[in-house]
DRENRO-693603 format. One record per residue: residue in three letters; z, x, y of N, C-alpha, C in turn. Coordinates in steps of 0.2 Angstrom, whole numbers, plus 5000, padded with zeros to 4 digits. Last residue first. Layout:
! DRENRO-693603
alaZXYZXYZXY;...
This chain:
! DRENRO-693603
arg476045695122475545645122474845675121;leu476645815126476645805119476145745117;val476645805140476245865136476145845129;met477545695142476845695144476345745140;lys478745735137478345685134477645685135;tyr479045845146478945855138478545795135;leu479145775158478545815157478445835149;glu480245695156479645665156479045705155;tyr481145795155481145755149480445715150;his481045855168480945895162480745845156;lys481545745175480845775176480645815170;lys482845735171482345675170481645705171;ile483345855176483345845169482845785167;asn483245835190482945895187482845885179;lys484045725193483345725194482945775190;glu485245775189485045715186484245715187;trp485445885198485345895191485045835187;ser484845875214485245835209484945865202;phe484845895230484645935224485145915218;lys485445825240484745795238484545835232;arg486545895244486645835241485945805238;ala486045995253486246005246486345945242;lys485845925265485245945261485445955254;arg487145905269486745845268486145865264;arg487546045270487845995265487445935264;ala486646085281486646115274486946065269;his487046005292486345995289486346025282;ile488346045293488245975293487545965289;ile488146185296488546165290488346095288;met487546195308487146215303487546185296;lys488646155316488046115316487646125310;lys489546265313489746195311489146145311;arg488846365320489046365312489146295310;phe488946325333488246335330488346335322;lys490246335335489946275336489246275332;glu490546475334490846425329490446355329;asp489846615336489646545339489946495333;asn490046735330490246725337490246655339;ile489446735318490146755318490446735325;leu488146705320488546655317489346675317;lys487646815328487646745331488146695327;ser487846915318488246915325488246845328;leu486946875309487646875307488046875313;ala485746895316485846835313486646825312;asn485847035318485846985324485946915322;ala485747085305486347095309486447045315;leu484447055302485047025298485647035302;glu483747135311483647055311484247025307;glu484147255306484347235313484247165314;ile483647265293484347275294484547245301;arg482547195284482547205291483347205293;lys482447165270482447235272482547245280;pro481547015273481847055269481847135271;lys481846915288481346955284481747005279;val482846775287482746835290482246875285;lys483346605291482946655287482846715291;ile484646495289484346545293483946595289;ile484646325283484746395282484446435288;ser484346195289484846205283485046275282;arg483446205298484046175300484546185295;asp482346255292482646305296483346275299;asp482246195274482046205281482546245286;leu481846265259482346235263482146245270;asp481246325246481046265249481646235253;ile480846495250481346445247481246385250;gly480146605254479746545252480146495249;leu480946705258480546715252480246655249;glu481846785269481246735269480846745263;ser483546795264482846825265482346775265;val484746695273484446715267483746755269;val486246635277485746675280485446705274;cys487146475279486846525274486246565278;thr488746415281488146425284487746485280;cys489546325268489446385271488746385275;gly490046205261490146215268490046285271;cys489746195248490446215250490546225257;ala488346175248488746115246489546125248;met487946305251487846255256488246195254;ala488346365239488646385245488546335250;glu487446295230488146285229488546315236;leu486246345234486346275235487146265234;leu486446485231486246465238486446385239;thr486546475217487146495221487046475228;met485346455212485846395212486446415217;pro483846515220484546525218485046465218;phe482346515216482746465220483446465217;gly481946665215481546595213481846545218;glu481646815224482046765221481646705219;ser481846975231481446935227481846875224;leu482747035239482047055240481547015236;ser484146955247483746975242483046995243;pro485346935255484746975257484246995252;met486246805258485746825252485246865255;val487846755263487246795264486846815258;phe488746625270488446655264487846695265;val490146605280489446625280489246655273;asp491446565277491046535282490346545282;ala492446515262492046565266491646525272;lys493146425255493546465260493046505265;gly492246385245492546335250492946365255;leu491946505239491446475243491746425248;ile493146515231493046565236492546535241;met492946405222493546405227493446455233;arg491846445216491846385219492446385224;ile492346555209491746565214491746505219;glu493246505200493446545205492946555211;lys492346435192492846395195493046435201;his491546545186491246485190491746455195;ser492446695188492246635185491946585189;lys491846855195492346795195492046745191;his491847035196491546975193492146915193;gly492247105212492047105205491847035202;leu492547105226493047065221492847075214;phe492547215238492247205232492747165227;val492547195256492947195250492547175244;ile492347275272492047255265492447255260;lys493147315282492647255283492447225277;lys493847425279494247375282493747315283;arg492847505273493347475269493747425272;leu491747585278491847515280492347475276;his491447695272491747705279491847635282;arg490947655260491547695260491847695267;ser489747595256490247555261490847595262;leu489247675247488847665253489247635258;his490147665236490047725240489747715246;ile489847535232490547555235490547615239;leu488547555228488647505234489347525237;lys488647635217488247655223488447615229;asn489447545209489747615211489347635217;lys488447435207489147425210489447495213;glu487247425201487247455207487947465210;val487447355189487247425189487347465195;gly488747235192488147255190488047335190;asp489647085199489647155195488947175193;gly490446995212489947005206489947075204;val490546965229490746945222490246955217;ile491147035243490547045239490847025232;ile491546985259491746985252491146985248;ile491847045275491347035270491647035263;lys492646975290492647015284492146995279;tyr493146975307492746955302492847005296;lys493646925323493846965317493346935312;lys492546925337492946895333493046935327;asn491446975344492146975348492646935344;ser490247085338490647025337491247035341;cys488747145331489147135338489547075338;ile488247245319488547175320488947185327;leu487947365314487547345320487747275322;pro488747405304488847435310488447415316;val488047305294488747295297488847335303;ser486847335288486847295294487547295298;arg487147405276486947445282486847405288;ile487547295269488047345270487847385276;leu486347225267486947195270487447245273;tyr485647325261485447305268485947265271;glu486247325248486347385253486047365260;ile485847205242486547205245486647275250;gly484647165236484647185243485347195246;lys484447115223484847075228484947105235;val483747215217483347165219483747115224;lys484747305212484347325218483947265221;asn486347215208485747255207485247265212;leu487547135205487447195210486947235207;arg487346955205487347025202487247085206;gly488346865217487746875213487846945209;val488746825233488846805226488246825222;phe489446875249488846875244489046865237;ile490046805264490146815257489446825254;leu491246815278490546815275490546835268;thr492346735287492246765281491546755279;val493246755302492646735299492446765293;val494946725305494446765302493846735300;ser495746615310495846675313495246725311;lys495446495303495346495310495446565313;ser494646475287495146515291494946505298;lys494246325278494046385282494646415286;gln494246245265494746265269494546335273;ile493646105256493446155261494046175265;gln493646065239494046065246493846125250;gln492146005232492646065233492946055239;ser491145915229491845885230492345945232;leu490045995227490045945232490645915234;phe490446065216490346105222490346055228;ser490545965206491145995208491046035214;glu489145925204489645885208490245915210;asp488046065205488546025202488945985207;val486346045210487046065212487546025208;gly484746095203485246055206485946085208;pro483146165205483746165202484246115206;his481546075206482046115209482646115205;ile479946085200480646055198481146105201;ile478346065201478846085205479546055203;asp476946115191477446065192478046095196;ile475246155188475846165191476346105192;lys473946145184474446145179475146145182;gln473146155195473146085192473746085186;lys473046285198473546245202473646175199;asn473046425188472646355189473146305192;ile473346575197473546525193473046465194;phe473246695204472746685198472946625194;gly474146705213473546685216473046675210;phe475646695215475246685208474546655210;tyr476246685227476246755223475746755217;arg476346555230475846595234475846665231;ile477346505222476746495220476246535223;asn478646515228478446565223477746555221;gly478746395236478546465240478346515235;lys479246295228478446295230478246365233;ser480246335215480146335222479446335224;val480246335201480846305204480746305212;phe478746285192479046325197479646295200;ile478046265177478646245181478846295186;ile476546235170476946295173477446255178;arg475846175155476146165161476546225163;ala475246255144474946185146475246165153;ala474946425145475346365146475046305147;thr473946525145474146495139474546425140;arg473946575158473346545155473446505149;cys475246605161474946555165474346525162;asn475346715152475746665151475446605155;ile474346805157474346785150474746715149;lys474846835170474246805169474146775162;glu476046895166476146825170475446795169;ile475547015161475946965156475946895160;leu475047065172474647055166474947005162;ile476247085179475647045182475247025176;leu476847185171477147115172476647065175;val476047295172476047265166476347185167;lys476247315186475547305184475547265177;lys477647355185477447295189476747275187;leu477547475178477847415175477647345179;leu476847555187476547535181476847475178;phe477847565198477147535199476847515192;asn479447515192478947555194478347525195;tyr480747405196480247415192479747465195;gln481647365206481947415201481347435196;pro481047275215481047345216481347395211;gln479947145210480647175210480647245210;asn478747075208478947095214479647125215;phe478547025195478147085197478347115204;ser479346905195479546965191479247035193;ile479846795204479246835204479446905201;gly480446645197480446695202479846735201;his480346565185481046585188481046635193;pro479346525176479346595178480046615181;thr479146425163479546425169479646505171;tyr477946335153478246405155478546395162;ile477646265138477846255145478146315147;leu476446255125476946295129477046265136;pro476046165110476046175117476546215120;lys475646255095476046205098476046215106;his474946335086474546285089475046225092;thr475546445081475846385078475346325081;ile474946555088475046555081475146485078;lys474946515101474346535098474346525091;ser476346505103475946445104475246455101;leu476746645101476946585097476546525097;val476146695113475946715106476146665101;ser476846625122476146625122475846645115;gly478146675120478046605119477246585119;phe478046805123478146785116478046715115;phe477846775137477346815133477446795126;gly479046715141478446675142477846715137;ala479946815139480046755134479346715135;ile479546885150479546915143479546855138;pro479646795161479046825159479046855152;gly480646635160480546715161479946745158;his480746535146481046545153481046615154;ser479746415138479946485139480146495146;his479646295126479846295134480146365135;ile478646225115478946285117479046275124;leu478646085103478446115110478846175111;asp479046055090478446025093478146055099;phe479646155076479646125083479046095085;asp480446245064480046185065480146165072;ile480546425061480846355064480346305065;ser480046545059480346505053480646445055;leu479746595071479146585066479346545060;ala480846625078480546555079479946545074;arg481146755074481546695071481246625072;leu480246815081480146825074480546765071;phe480646785094479946765092479946765085;ser481846845094481846775095481146745093;val481446985094481846955088481846875088;phe480946985107480546995101480846975095;asn482046955115481446905115480946915109;phe482847065113483046995111482446955111;ser482047165118482247175111482447105109;pro481847135132481247135127481447135120;asn483247135136482747075137482247075132;arg483747265133484147205130483647145130;leu483147365139483047355132483247285130;phe483547395152482847385151482647365143;ile484947405150484747355155483947345154;gly485647395134485347435139484947385143;lys485647355116485947365122485547405127;val484647245107484747315108485047315115;trp485047105096484747135102484947205103;met485046965084485247035087484847055093;val485246785088484946845085485146915088;arg485746625085485846685089485546745085;tyr485246455088485146515084485346575088;val485846295090485846355093485746415087;val485346125092485446185087485346245091;leu485745965096485646035098485846085093;asn486145835093485445845093485245915096;asn487645875086487145815087486445835087;glu487646045085488045985088487545925090;ser487746195077487346135078487846085081;glu487346375076487846315077487446255079;val487246525068486946465069487546415071;lys488046635069487346645070486946585071;leu489446625080489146615074488346625075;gln490346755090489946695089489646695082;ser490946875093491346825091491046755090;lys489846965095490346975089490746915088;phe488346875100488946925101489446915096;lys486646855100487246845096487746905099;arg485546765112485846835109486446815105;thr484546625106484846665111485146725108;ile483646485105483746545102483946595108;ile483846305103483946365108484046425103;val483146155102483246215098483346275103;leu483445985103483446045106483546105101;gln482645835101483145885097482945945100;leu482645665108482545745108482945775103;asp483045545107482345555104482145625105;thr484145535115484245535107483545545104;tyr484745625128484145585126484045595118;arg485745705130485945635130485345595128;lys485345835131485645815125485745735124;leu484945865144484445835139484745815133;gly486145925149485845855152485345825147;gln486246045142486845995143486545925145;ala485046105145485146085138485746035138;leu485146125159484646085157484746065150;lys486246215160486346145163485746095160;glu485746325152486346285150486446215153;val484646355160484546335153485146295151;tyr485346405172484846345172484746315165;arg486146515167486446455170485946395170;glu485046595163485546575158485946515161;ile484346615175484046585169484546555164;gly485246685184485046615185484746575179;gly486146795173485946775179485746695180;ser487646875166487046835166486846805173;gln488047045170488246975169487546935169;asn488047185161487647155166487747075165;lys488947225151489147225157488747195163;asp489147165135488547175140488847165147;glu490347145129489747175125489147195130;val491147075136491347145136490747185132;asn490946955148490646975142490747055141;arg491646825154491846895154491546935148;glu490946705151491146725158491346795159;val489546675143490146705142490446735148;ile488646525142488746585145489446605144;pro488246465125488446455132488546525135;phe487046585127487146505127487746495122;glu486046705135486746685133486746605132;lys484746725138485146785135485846765132;ser483346625137484046625139484446675135;gly482246625130482246665136482946665139;ile481746455124481846525123481846565130;leu481846305116482046335122482146415121;leu480846185108481146255107481246285114;ile481146015104480946065109481246135108;arg480445885096480945945094480646005099;met480445715096480245775099480745835098;
């Protein structure tokens, strides 16, 4: 079985990429974990097409994994379509048995590739692209059309969360598979060192509009607390300067740490008390599972993520007062935090990359049969 994986903008992920200031997101991390796990199946050969950076080779191979790197155009709205178009052209000269596309643009080019080559397509949306605030009305309509094409062409559609399905009313539900992301063992075994004097709240992710960080910042003046607390924002992105300006009167409460490596994030989460994810649109963020594994109580936007109310606290997106009330409760009530942490860590252990990779392997075999 020769599987073509397209849609991941970096492989492997470059921790501090000077050529692209927009740090990689969940798709890149997901595909990297998936490929690393699938390599152990000797009857599989993986082919990945990704972007090329200056220090990288155009083609690399290791046992049953081949990586092709292609050119792309810089710019937050150009890098994805340009890379996926060139990936499509490169794929026309590559032999494969099955296409697995990640994300809507890669899904579209995967659909065209499937029609041309008569090879089956598996499509993973990784969230709701047409529900993201950085896109205007017309672009959202185009993305809906693209998603309809992708879902119509695909032999199977993998959702990372059941809650995402409700946004895809046009889908044939008999094609659906649910495969959740996993948690690295390193996060489950991370040493937990919580401060007794200060309650630490943390956000980890790209600093762009869809992450809703401005609502976290706007909620701070409404937090009622009889304990000392601070908010740490980890990450980089196009909204960074705007967010720093928005929080200029809250410098004693909010700290921007910038981009951090995976290892550094794991250590920071081990010291944090509350993880905040005020996003406006999500699939199933791996960072959320990692925060749970590191003993953080989690407050997240209610976006249909497959976790129960004992594991996380859900608030409606953009509801500043509701978010402030949830954070006030967690800052002031240590017993409640500890109770939530027990459930969260127990739940996080159920999300295994081993299960994720095995389900992908079995799905590939089923589709090719």
